[in-house]
HTML snippet that shows the backbone in 3Dmol.js (N, CA, C, O; Angstrom):
<script src="https://3Dmol.org/build/3Dmol-min.js"></script>
<div id="view" style="width:600px;height:400px;position:relative"></div>
<script>
const pdb = `
ATOM      1  N   MET A   1      99.492  73.811  98.402  1.00  0.00           N
ATOM      2  CA  MET A   1      99.225  72.416  98.153  1.00  0.00           C
ATOM      3  C   MET A   1     100.163  71.923  97.052  1.00  0.00           C
ATOM      4  O   MET A   1     100.217  72.498  95.965  1.00  0.00           O
ATOM      5  N   GLN A   2     100.900  70.853  97.346  1.00  0.00           N
ATOM      6  CA  GLN A   2     101.863  70.319  96.407  1.00  0.00           C
ATOM      7  C   GLN A   2     101.193  69.342  95.465  1.00  0.00           C
ATOM      8  O   GLN A   2     100.283  68.603  95.840  1.00  0.00           O
ATOM      9  N   SER A   3     101.669  69.361  94.232  1.00  0.00           N
ATOM     10  CA  SER A   3     101.119  68.455  93.236  1.00  0.00           C
ATOM     11  C   SER A   3     101.715  67.067  93.426  1.00  0.00           C
ATOM     12  O   SER A   3     102.900  66.926  93.729  1.00  0.00           O
ATOM     13  N   GLN A   4     100.909  66.072  93.253  1.00  0.00           N
ATOM     14  CA  GLN A   4     101.372  64.692  93.365  1.00  0.00           C
ATOM     15  C   GLN A   4     101.853  64.161  92.015  1.00  0.00           C
ATOM     16  O   GLN A   4     102.381  63.053  91.927  1.00  0.00           O
ATOM     17  N   ASN A   5     101.667  64.955  90.977  1.00  0.00           N
ATOM     18  CA  ASN A   5     102.037  64.524  89.637  1.00  0.00           C
ATOM     19  C   ASN A   5     103.547  64.683  89.457  1.00  0.00           C
ATOM     20  O   ASN A   5     104.043  65.807  89.515  1.00  0.00           O
ATOM     21  N   PRO A   6     104.296  63.595  89.240  1.00  0.00           N
ATOM     22  CA  PRO A   6     105.753  63.699  89.101  1.00  0.00           C
ATOM     23  C   PRO A   6     106.161  64.457  87.843  1.00  0.00           C
ATOM     24  O   PRO A   6     107.219  65.086  87.819  1.00  0.00           O
ATOM     25  N   LEU A   7     105.346  64.406  86.810  1.00  0.00           N
ATOM     26  CA  LEU A   7     105.665  65.127  85.578  1.00  0.00           C
ATOM     27  C   LEU A   7     105.673  66.635  85.833  1.00  0.00           C
ATOM     28  O   LEU A   7     106.569  67.340  85.369  1.00  0.00           O
ATOM     29  N   ILE A   8     104.691  67.123  86.560  1.00  0.00           N
ATOM     30  CA  ILE A   8     104.624  68.559  86.886  1.00  0.00           C
ATOM     31  C   ILE A   8     105.776  68.939  87.805  1.00  0.00           C
ATOM     32  O   ILE A   8     106.379  69.998  87.632  1.00  0.00           O
ATOM     33  N   ALA A   9     106.091  68.091  88.779  1.00  0.00           N
ATOM     34  CA  ALA A   9     107.196  68.368  89.693  1.00  0.00           C
ATOM     35  C   ALA A   9     108.512  68.437  88.918  1.00  0.00           C
ATOM     36  O   ALA A   9     109.337  69.314  89.174  1.00  0.00           O
ATOM     37  N   ASP A  10     108.711  67.518  87.974  1.00  0.00           N
ATOM     38  CA  ASP A  10     109.921  67.538  87.165  1.00  0.00           C
ATOM     39  C   ASP A  10     109.973  68.787  86.290  1.00  0.00           C
ATOM     40  O   ASP A  10     111.036  69.382  86.115  1.00  0.00           O
ATOM     41  N   PHE A  11     108.838  69.179  85.748  1.00  0.00           N
ATOM     42  CA  PHE A  11     108.789  70.384  84.921  1.00  0.00           C
ATOM     43  C   PHE A  11     109.134  71.620  85.743  1.00  0.00           C
ATOM     44  O   PHE A  11     109.853  72.497  85.264  1.00  0.00           O
ATOM     45  N   VAL A  12     108.635  71.702  86.966  1.00  0.00           N
ATOM     46  CA  VAL A  12     108.923  72.832  87.852  1.00  0.00           C
ATOM     47  C   VAL A  12     110.417  72.876  88.183  1.00  0.00           C
ATOM     48  O   VAL A  12     111.029  73.944  88.190  1.00  0.00           O
ATOM     49  N   LYS A  13     111.006  71.684  88.460  1.00  0.00           N
ATOM     50  CA  LYS A  13     112.444  71.636  88.737  1.00  0.00           C
ATOM     51  C   LYS A  13     113.246  72.090  87.521  1.00  0.00           C
ATOM     52  O   LYS A  13     114.223  72.829  87.650  1.00  0.00           O
ATOM     53  N   LEU A  14     112.823  71.640  86.334  1.00  0.00           N
ATOM     54  CA  LEU A  14     113.498  72.034  85.103  1.00  0.00           C
ATOM     55  C   LEU A  14     113.393  73.544  84.881  1.00  0.00           C
ATOM     56  O   LEU A  14     114.376  74.186  84.510  1.00  0.00           O
ATOM     57  N   ALA A  15     112.215  74.110  85.107  1.00  0.00           N
ATOM     58  CA  ALA A  15     112.016  75.544  84.932  1.00  0.00           C
ATOM     59  C   ALA A  15     112.884  76.327  85.928  1.00  0.00           C
ATOM     60  O   ALA A  15     113.485  77.336  85.559  1.00  0.00           O
ATOM     61  N   ASN A  16     112.952  75.878  87.165  1.00  0.00           N
ATOM     62  CA  ASN A  16     113.790  76.555  88.172  1.00  0.00           C
ATOM     63  C   ASN A  16     115.260  76.478  87.797  1.00  0.00           C
ATOM     64  O   ASN A  16     115.998  77.451  87.956  1.00  0.00           O
ATOM     65  N   SER A  17     115.684  75.333  87.303  1.00  0.00           N
ATOM     66  CA  SER A  17     117.081  75.183  86.884  1.00  0.00           C
ATOM     67  C   SER A  17     117.389  76.087  85.697  1.00  0.00           C
ATOM     68  O   SER A  17     118.448  76.712  85.648  1.00  0.00           O
ATOM     69  N   ALA A  18     116.465  76.157  84.739  1.00  0.00           N
ATOM     70  CA  ALA A  18     116.662  77.007  83.564  1.00  0.00           C
ATOM     71  C   ALA A  18     116.741  78.472  83.974  1.00  0.00           C
ATOM     72  O   ALA A  18     117.570  79.219  83.455  1.00  0.00           O
ATOM     73  N   ALA A  19     115.879  78.887  84.905  1.00  0.00           N
ATOM     74  CA  ALA A  19     115.899  80.278  85.371  1.00  0.00           C
ATOM     75  C   ALA A  19     117.224  80.586  86.052  1.00  0.00           C
ATOM     76  O   ALA A  19     117.793  81.656  85.834  1.00  0.00           O
ATOM     77  N   GLY A  20     117.725  79.671  86.872  1.00  0.00           N
ATOM     78  CA  GLY A  20     119.008  79.879  87.540  1.00  0.00           C
ATOM     79  C   GLY A  20     120.149  79.945  86.548  1.00  0.00           C
ATOM     80  O   GLY A  20     121.054  80.769  86.683  1.00  0.00           O
ATOM     81  N   THR A  21     120.107  79.072  85.547  1.00  0.00           N
ATOM     82  CA  THR A  21     121.142  79.075  84.519  1.00  0.00           C
ATOM     83  C   THR A  21     121.111  80.370  83.725  1.00  0.00           C
ATOM     84  O   THR A  21     122.158  80.952  83.439  1.00  0.00           O
ATOM     85  N   PHE A  22     119.924  80.819  83.371  1.00  0.00           N
ATOM     86  CA  PHE A  22     119.788  82.066  82.622  1.00  0.00           C
ATOM     87  C   PHE A  22     120.308  83.250  83.428  1.00  0.00           C
ATOM     88  O   PHE A  22     120.988  84.122  82.888  1.00  0.00           O
ATOM     89  N   ALA A  23     119.991  83.282  84.715  1.00  0.00           N
ATOM     90  CA  ALA A  23     120.478  84.367  85.577  1.00  0.00           C
ATOM     91  C   ALA A  23     122.005  84.342  85.642  1.00  0.00           C
ATOM     92  O   ALA A  23     122.644  85.393  85.604  1.00  0.00           O
ATOM     93  N   GLY A  24     122.588  83.152  85.739  1.00  0.00           N
ATOM     94  CA  GLY A  24     124.044  83.027  85.770  1.00  0.00           C
ATOM     95  C   GLY A  24     124.682  83.480  84.470  1.00  0.00           C
ATOM     96  O   GLY A  24     125.715  84.150  84.477  1.00  0.00           O
ATOM     97  N   MET A  25     124.060  83.109  83.344  1.00  0.00           N
ATOM     98  CA  MET A  25     124.577  83.524  82.040  1.00  0.00           C
ATOM     99  C   MET A  25     124.509  85.036  81.888  1.00  0.00           C
ATOM    100  O   MET A  25     125.431  85.649  81.350  1.00  0.00           O
ATOM    101  N   THR A  26     123.433  85.635  82.355  1.00  0.00           N
ATOM    102  CA  THR A  26     123.279  87.084  82.283  1.00  0.00           C
ATOM    103  C   THR A  26     124.358  87.777  83.107  1.00  0.00           C
ATOM    104  O   THR A  26     124.976  88.742  82.656  1.00  0.00           O
ATOM    105  N   ARG A  27     124.577  87.278  84.315  1.00  0.00           N
ATOM    106  CA  ARG A  27     125.597  87.850  85.197  1.00  0.00           C
ATOM    107  C   ARG A  27     126.987  87.706  84.568  1.00  0.00           C
ATOM    108  O   ARG A  27     127.786  88.642  84.600  1.00  0.00           O
ATOM    109  N   GLU A  28     127.268  86.547  84.005  1.00  0.00           N
ATOM    110  CA  GLU A  28     128.569  86.310  83.369  1.00  0.00           C
ATOM    111  C   GLU A  28     128.768  87.210  82.149  1.00  0.00           C
ATOM    112  O   GLU A  28     129.862  87.732  81.938  1.00  0.00           O
ATOM    113  N   ALA A  29     127.720  87.393  81.345  1.00  0.00           N
ATOM    114  CA  ALA A  29     127.813  88.263  80.167  1.00  0.00           C
ATOM    115  C   ALA A  29     128.066  89.702  80.596  1.00  0.00           C
ATOM    116  O   ALA A  29     128.865  90.400  79.972  1.00  0.00           O
ATOM    117  N   ARG A  30     127.395  90.155  81.652  1.00  0.00           N
ATOM    118  CA  ARG A  30     127.580  91.520  82.154  1.00  0.00           C
ATOM    119  C   ARG A  30     129.013  91.721  82.633  1.00  0.00           C
ATOM    120  O   ARG A  30     129.632  92.743  82.338  1.00  0.00           O
ATOM    121  N   GLU A  31     129.543  90.740  83.377  1.00  0.00           N
ATOM    122  CA  GLU A  31     130.911  90.856  83.879  1.00  0.00           C
ATOM    123  C   GLU A  31     131.921  90.828  82.736  1.00  0.00           C
ATOM    124  O   GLU A  31     132.922  91.544  82.764  1.00  0.00           O
ATOM    125  N   SER A  32     131.654  90.005  81.745  1.00  0.00           N
ATOM    126  CA  SER A  32     132.542  89.930  80.579  1.00  0.00           C
ATOM    127  C   SER A  32     132.548  91.248  79.827  1.00  0.00           C
ATOM    128  O   SER A  32     133.611  91.729  79.433  1.00  0.00           O
ATOM    129  N   ALA A  33     131.385  91.837  79.622  1.00  0.00           N
ATOM    130  CA  ALA A  33     131.298  93.136  78.940  1.00  0.00           C
ATOM    131  C   ALA A  33     132.014  94.209  79.749  1.00  0.00           C
ATOM    132  O   ALA A  33     132.700  95.059  79.182  1.00  0.00           O
ATOM    133  N   ARG A  34     131.862  94.177  81.049  1.00  0.00           N
ATOM    134  CA  ARG A  34     132.529  95.150  81.915  1.00  0.00           C
ATOM    135  C   ARG A  34     134.051  95.028  81.796  1.00  0.00           C
ATOM    136  O   ARG A  34     134.757  96.036  81.747  1.00  0.00           O
ATOM    137  N   GLU A  35     134.546  93.803  81.751  1.00  0.00           N
ATOM    138  CA  GLU A  35     135.982  93.584  81.600  1.00  0.00           C
ATOM    139  C   GLU A  35     136.484  94.081  80.243  1.00  0.00           C
ATOM    140  O   GLU A  35     137.559  94.674  80.160  1.00  0.00           O
ATOM    141  N   ARG A  36     135.712  93.843  79.182  1.00  0.00           N
ATOM    142  CA  ARG A  36     136.113  94.315  77.859  1.00  0.00           C
ATOM    143  C   ARG A  36     136.187  95.836  77.817  1.00  0.00           C
ATOM    144  O   ARG A  36     137.096  96.403  77.212  1.00  0.00           O
ATOM    145  N   VAL A  37     135.234  96.487  78.457  1.00  0.00           N
ATOM    146  CA  VAL A  37     135.251  97.960  78.497  1.00  0.00           C
ATOM    147  C   VAL A  37     136.473  98.446  79.269  1.00  0.00           C
ATOM    148  O   VAL A  37     137.130  99.402  78.857  1.00  0.00           O
ATOM    149  N   LYS A  38     136.777  97.793  80.384  1.00  0.00           N
ATOM    150  CA  LYS A  38     137.961  98.180  81.160  1.00  0.00           C
ATOM    151  C   LYS A  38     139.226  98.015  80.335  1.00  0.00           C
ATOM    152  O   LYS A  38     140.103  98.879  80.362  1.00  0.00           O
ATOM    153  N   GLU A  39     139.326  96.908  79.599  1.00  0.00           N
ATOM    154  CA  GLU A  39     140.508  96.673  78.768  1.00  0.00           C
ATOM    155  C   GLU A  39     140.614  97.718  77.666  1.00  0.00           C
ATOM    156  O   GLU A  39     141.705  98.202  77.365  1.00  0.00           O
ATOM    157  N   THR A  40     139.473  98.068  77.062  1.00  0.00           N
ATOM    158  CA  THR A  40     139.465  99.032  75.970  1.00  0.00           C
ATOM    159  C   THR A  40     139.901 100.406  76.440  1.00  0.00           C
ATOM    160  O   THR A  40     140.736 101.048  75.804  1.00  0.00           O
ATOM    161  N   PHE A  41     139.343 100.856  77.542  1.00  0.00           N
ATOM    162  CA  PHE A  41     139.633 102.203  78.030  1.00  0.00           C
ATOM    163  C   PHE A  41     140.807 102.245  78.993  1.00  0.00           C
ATOM    164  O   PHE A  41     141.259 103.327  79.367  1.00  0.00           O
ATOM    165  N   GLY A  42     141.305 101.092  79.398  1.00  0.00           N
ATOM    166  CA  GLY A  42     142.400 101.049  80.365  1.00  0.00           C
ATOM    167  C   GLY A  42     143.679 101.685  79.855  1.00  0.00           C
ATOM    168  O   GLY A  42     144.417 102.285  80.637  1.00  0.00           O
ATOM    169  N   GLY A  43     143.960 101.570  78.562  1.00  0.00           N
ATOM    170  CA  GLY A  43     145.182 102.127  78.020  1.00  0.00           C
ATOM    171  C   GLY A  43     145.108 103.609  77.732  1.00  0.00           C
ATOM    172  O   GLY A  43     146.125 104.240  77.445  1.00  0.00           O
ATOM    173  N   MET A  44     143.931 104.162  77.804  1.00  0.00           N
ATOM    174  CA  MET A  44     143.766 105.584  77.517  1.00  0.00           C
ATOM    175  C   MET A  44     144.037 106.410  78.764  1.00  0.00           C
ATOM    176  O   MET A  44     143.748 105.987  79.883  1.00  0.00           O
ATOM    177  N   ASP A  45     144.587 107.574  78.555  1.00  0.00           N
ATOM    178  CA  ASP A  45     144.876 108.469  79.676  1.00  0.00           C
ATOM    179  C   ASP A  45     143.748 109.478  79.816  1.00  0.00           C
ATOM    180  O   ASP A  45     143.662 110.435  79.047  1.00  0.00           O
ATOM    181  N   PHE A  46     142.903 109.264  80.781  1.00  0.00           N
ATOM    182  CA  PHE A  46     141.826 110.205  81.065  1.00  0.00           C
ATOM    183  C   PHE A  46     142.234 111.046  82.258  1.00  0.00           C
ATOM    184  O   PHE A  46     142.980 110.594  83.127  1.00  0.00           O
ATOM    185  N   VAL A  47     141.743 112.259  82.292  1.00  0.00           N
ATOM    186  CA  VAL A  47     142.020 113.134  83.430  1.00  0.00           C
ATOM    187  C   VAL A  47     140.735 113.336  84.218  1.00  0.00           C
ATOM    188  O   VAL A  47     139.627 113.228  83.692  1.00  0.00           O
ATOM    189  N   SER A  48     140.923 113.630  85.490  1.00  0.00           N
ATOM    190  CA  SER A  48     139.755 113.903  86.316  1.00  0.00           C
ATOM    191  C   SER A  48     139.223 115.300  86.011  1.00  0.00           C
ATOM    192  O   SER A  48     139.909 116.110  85.387  1.00  0.00           O
ATOM    193  N   ARG A  49     138.032 115.570  86.442  1.00  0.00           N
ATOM    194  CA  ARG A  49     137.418 116.876  86.229  1.00  0.00           C
ATOM    195  C   ARG A  49     138.227 117.963  86.932  1.00  0.00           C
ATOM    196  O   ARG A  49     138.383 119.068  86.413  1.00  0.00           O
ATOM    197  N   GLU A  50     138.741 117.634  88.126  1.00  0.00           N
ATOM    198  CA  GLU A  50     139.526 118.609  88.878  1.00  0.00           C
ATOM    199  C   GLU A  50     140.807 118.971  88.126  1.00  0.00           C
ATOM    200  O   GLU A  50     141.181 120.142  88.055  1.00  0.00           O
ATOM    201  N   GLU A  51     141.479 117.957  87.564  1.00  0.00           N
ATOM    202  CA  GLU A  51     142.697 118.225  86.801  1.00  0.00           C
ATOM    203  C   GLU A  51     142.390 119.064  85.565  1.00  0.00           C
ATOM    204  O   GLU A  51     143.134 119.988  85.237  1.00  0.00           O
ATOM    205  N   PHE A  52     141.296 118.743  84.882  1.00  0.00           N
ATOM    206  CA  PHE A  52     140.900 119.497  83.699  1.00  0.00           C
ATOM    207  C   PHE A  52     140.639 120.957  84.055  1.00  0.00           C
ATOM    208  O   PHE A  52     141.113 121.863  83.368  1.00  0.00           O
ATOM    209  N   ASP A  53     139.886 121.182  85.130  1.00  0.00           N
ATOM    210  CA  ASP A  53     139.577 122.554  85.538  1.00  0.00           C
ATOM    211  C   ASP A  53     140.837 123.321  85.933  1.00  0.00           C
ATOM    212  O   ASP A  53     140.959 124.512  85.647  1.00  0.00           O
ATOM    213  N   ALA A  54     141.775 122.634  86.592  1.00  0.00           N
ATOM    214  CA  ALA A  54     143.024 123.298  87.001  1.00  0.00           C
ATOM    215  C   ALA A  54     143.824 123.725  85.771  1.00  0.00           C
ATOM    216  O   ALA A  54     144.328 124.847  85.723  1.00  0.00           O
ATOM    217  N   VAL A  55     143.946 122.852  84.787  1.00  0.00           N
ATOM    218  CA  VAL A  55     144.695 123.192  83.580  1.00  0.00           C
ATOM    219  C   VAL A  55     143.981 124.278  82.786  1.00  0.00           C
ATOM    220  O   VAL A  55     144.623 125.147  82.195  1.00  0.00           O
ATOM    221  N   LYS A  56     142.661 124.227  82.774  1.00  0.00           N
ATOM    222  CA  LYS A  56     141.879 125.259  82.080  1.00  0.00           C
ATOM    223  C   LYS A  56     142.125 126.629  82.723  1.00  0.00           C
ATOM    224  O   LYS A  56     142.281 127.629  82.022  1.00  0.00           O
ATOM    225  N   ALA A  57     142.159 126.668  84.052  1.00  0.00           N
ATOM    226  CA  ALA A  57     142.418 127.930  84.759  1.00  0.00           C
ATOM    227  C   ALA A  57     143.840 128.426  84.474  1.00  0.00           C
ATOM    228  O   ALA A  57     144.059 129.623  84.289  1.00  0.00           O
ATOM    229  N   MET A  58     144.796 127.504  84.441  1.00  0.00           N
ATOM    230  CA  MET A  58     146.176 127.892  84.138  1.00  0.00           C
ATOM    231  C   MET A  58     146.283 128.461  82.727  1.00  0.00           C
ATOM    232  O   MET A  58     146.974 129.457  82.514  1.00  0.00           O
ATOM    233  N   ALA A  59     145.614 127.845  81.772  1.00  0.00           N
ATOM    234  CA  ALA A  59     145.651 128.328  80.383  1.00  0.00           C
ATOM    235  C   ALA A  59     145.008 129.703  80.271  1.00  0.00           C
ATOM    236  O   ALA A  59     145.498 130.564  79.540  1.00  0.00           O
ATOM    237  N   SER A  60     143.909 129.912  80.998  1.00  0.00           N
ATOM    238  CA  SER A  60     143.237 131.205  80.976  1.00  0.00           C
ATOM    239  C   SER A  60     144.146 132.298  81.552  1.00  0.00           C
ATOM    240  O   SER A  60     144.238 133.397  81.004  1.00  0.00           O
ATOM    241  N   LYS A  61     144.812 131.976  82.664  1.00  0.00           N
ATOM    242  CA  LYS A  61     145.726 132.941  83.278  1.00  0.00           C
ATOM    243  C   LYS A  61     146.892 133.243  82.338  1.00  0.00           C
ATOM    244  O   LYS A  61     147.292 134.399  82.203  1.00  0.00           O
ATOM    245  N   ALA A  62     147.438 132.220  81.690  1.00  0.00           N
ATOM    246  CA  ALA A  62     148.557 132.420  80.757  1.00  0.00           C
ATOM    247  C   ALA A  62     148.114 133.280  79.571  1.00  0.00           C
ATOM    248  O   ALA A  62     148.876 134.118  79.091  1.00  0.00           O
ATOM    249  N   ARG A  63     146.899 133.074  79.108  1.00  0.00           N
ATOM    250  CA  ARG A  63     146.384 133.881  77.987  1.00  0.00           C
ATOM    251  C   ARG A  63     146.266 135.346  78.392  1.00  0.00           C
ATOM    252  O   ARG A  63     146.620 136.237  77.620  1.00  0.00           O
ATOM    253  N   GLU A  64     145.769 135.594  79.603  1.00  0.00           N
ATOM    254  CA  GLU A  64     145.643 136.975  80.088  1.00  0.00           C
ATOM    255  C   GLU A  64     147.018 137.627  80.231  1.00  0.00           C
ATOM    256  O   GLU A  64     147.206 138.784  79.854  1.00  0.00           O
ATOM    257  N   GLU A  65     147.979 136.876  80.781  1.00  0.00           N
ATOM    258  CA  GLU A  65     149.327 137.418  80.925  1.00  0.00           C
ATOM    259  C   GLU A  65     149.951 137.707  79.557  1.00  0.00           C
ATOM    260  O   GLU A  65     150.649 138.706  79.385  1.00  0.00           O
ATOM    261  N   ASN A  66     149.698 136.837  78.599  1.00  0.00           N
ATOM    262  CA  ASN A  66     150.209 137.033  77.245  1.00  0.00           C
ATOM    263  C   ASN A  66     149.636 138.309  76.631  1.00  0.00           C
ATOM    264  O   ASN A  66     150.360 139.070  75.989  1.00  0.00           O
ATOM    265  N   GLU A  67     148.346 138.543  76.826  1.00  0.00           N
ATOM    266  CA  GLU A  67     147.718 139.760  76.301  1.00  0.00           C
ATOM    267  C   GLU A  67     148.292 140.998  76.980  1.00  0.00           C
ATOM    268  O   GLU A  67     148.527 142.015  76.327  1.00  0.00           O
ATOM    269  N   THR A  68     148.517 140.915  78.277  1.00  0.00           N
ATOM    270  CA  THR A  68     149.106 142.039  79.016  1.00  0.00           C
ATOM    271  C   THR A  68     150.514 142.347  78.499  1.00  0.00           C
ATOM    272  O   THR A  68     150.867 143.506  78.277  1.00  0.00           O
ATOM    273  N   LEU A  69     151.298 141.305  78.315  1.00  0.00           N
ATOM    274  CA  LEU A  69     152.658 141.505  77.805  1.00  0.00           C
ATOM    275  C   LEU A  69     152.646 142.046  76.376  1.00  0.00           C
ATOM    276  O   LEU A  69     153.481 142.881  76.028  1.00  0.00           O
ATOM    277  N   ALA A  70     151.733 141.592  75.563  1.00  0.00           N
ATOM    278  CA  ALA A  70     151.630 142.104  74.191  1.00  0.00           C
ATOM    279  C   ALA A  70     151.292 143.591  74.209  1.00  0.00           C
ATOM    280  O   ALA A  70     151.837 144.364  73.422  1.00  0.00           O
ATOM    281  N   ASP A  71     150.396 143.990  75.104  1.00  0.00           N
ATOM    282  CA  ASP A  71     150.056 145.414  75.224  1.00  0.00           C
ATOM    283  C   ASP A  71     151.266 146.230  75.685  1.00  0.00           C
ATOM    284  O   ASP A  71     151.497 147.331  75.184  1.00  0.00           O
ATOM    285  N   ARG A  72     152.037 145.700  76.633  1.00  0.00           N
ATOM    286  CA  ARG A  72     153.232 146.408  77.106  1.00  0.00           C
ATOM    287  C   ARG A  72     154.266 146.549  75.997  1.00  0.00           C
ATOM    288  O   ARG A  72     154.901 147.594  75.856  1.00  0.00           O
ATOM    289  N   ILE A  73     154.430 145.475  75.201  1.00  0.00           N
ATOM    290  CA  ILE A  73     155.388 145.526  74.080  1.00  0.00           C
ATOM    291  C   ILE A  73     154.952 146.582  73.071  1.00  0.00           C
ATOM    292  O   ILE A  73     155.772 147.358  72.579  1.00  0.00           O
ATOM    293  N   THR A  74     153.669 146.606  72.769  1.00  0.00           N
ATOM    294  CA  THR A  74     153.152 147.602  71.823  1.00  0.00           C
ATOM    295  C   THR A  74     153.413 149.010  72.344  1.00  0.00           C
ATOM    296  O   THR A  74     153.827 149.884  71.583  1.00  0.00           O
ATOM    297  N   ALA A  75     153.174 149.237  73.638  1.00  0.00           N
ATOM    298  CA  ALA A  75     153.405 150.558  74.237  1.00  0.00           C
ATOM    299  C   ALA A  75     154.891 150.922  74.199  1.00  0.00           C
ATOM    300  O   ALA A  75     155.239 152.058  73.877  1.00  0.00           O
ATOM    301  N   LEU A  76     155.770 149.969  74.524  1.00  0.00           N
ATOM    302  CA  LEU A  76     157.207 150.234  74.481  1.00  0.00           C
ATOM    303  C   LEU A  76     157.686 150.528  73.068  1.00  0.00           C
ATOM    304  O   LEU A  76     158.505 151.421  72.855  1.00  0.00           O
ATOM    305  N   GLU A  77     157.168 149.768  72.102  1.00  0.00           N
ATOM    306  CA  GLU A  77     157.554 150.016  70.704  1.00  0.00           C
ATOM    307  C   GLU A  77     157.096 151.389  70.252  1.00  0.00           C
ATOM    308  O   GLU A  77     157.796 152.061  69.496  1.00  0.00           O
ATOM    309  N   ALA A  78     155.917 151.812  70.711  1.00  0.00           N
ATOM    310  CA  ALA A  78     155.410 153.136  70.343  1.00  0.00           C
ATOM    311  C   ALA A  78     156.289 154.228  70.938  1.00  0.00           C
ATOM    312  O   ALA A  78     156.562 155.238  70.289  1.00  0.00           O
ATOM    313  N   ARG A  79     156.735 154.019  72.188  1.00  0.00           N
ATOM    314  CA  ARG A  79     157.612 155.016  72.810  1.00  0.00           C
ATOM    315  C   ARG A  79     158.969 155.074  72.136  1.00  0.00           C
ATOM    316  O   ARG A  79     159.523 156.155  71.932  1.00  0.00           O
ATOM    317  N   ILE A  80     159.497 153.926  71.793  1.00  0.00           N
ATOM    318  CA  ILE A  80     160.806 153.905  71.141  1.00  0.00           C
ATOM    319  C   ILE A  80     160.714 154.484  69.744  1.00  0.00           C
ATOM    320  O   ILE A  80     161.570 155.272  69.341  1.00  0.00           O
ATOM    321  N   GLY A  81     159.691 154.105  69.004  1.00  0.00           N
ATOM    322  CA  GLY A  81     159.515 154.586  67.643  1.00  0.00           C
ATOM    323  C   GLY A  81     159.211 156.064  67.607  1.00  0.00           C
ATOM    324  O   GLY A  81     159.643 156.762  66.690  1.00  0.00           O
ATOM    325  N   GLY A  82     158.485 156.550  68.576  1.00  0.00           N
ATOM    326  CA  GLY A  82     158.104 157.953  68.592  1.00  0.00           C
ATOM    327  C   GLY A  82     159.131 158.822  69.305  1.00  0.00           C
ATOM    328  O   GLY A  82     159.074 160.048  69.207  1.00  0.00           O
ATOM    329  N   GLY A  83     160.078 158.202  70.030  1.00  0.00           N
ATOM    330  CA  GLY A  83     160.981 158.859  70.899  1.00  0.00           C
ATOM    331  C   GLY A  83     161.989 159.740  70.399  1.00  0.00           C
ATOM    332  O   GLY A  83     162.762 160.299  71.177  1.00  0.00           O
TER     333      GLY A  83
END
`;
const viewer = $3Dmol.createViewer("view");
viewer.addModel(pdb, "pdb");
viewer.setStyle({}, {cartoon: {color: "spectrum"}});
viewer.zoomTo();
viewer.render();
</script>
């Protein structure tokens, strides 16, 4: 049942307009914040998880090879020194 009172009808229209405006402002603020975050982090060089894991595996392998070579050098030095 619709109200015949024009004051109430005007108030309802005003409330609906305010709600729509508030929703628009909220959406605009969210988009603005999202853009600021993109600008802030856009200049930074981030790597993907896959790239990080690949480099981590390469570093681990290089460390193991380095330890192996150090052991071989120690053994060779012992043979030369004791020889």
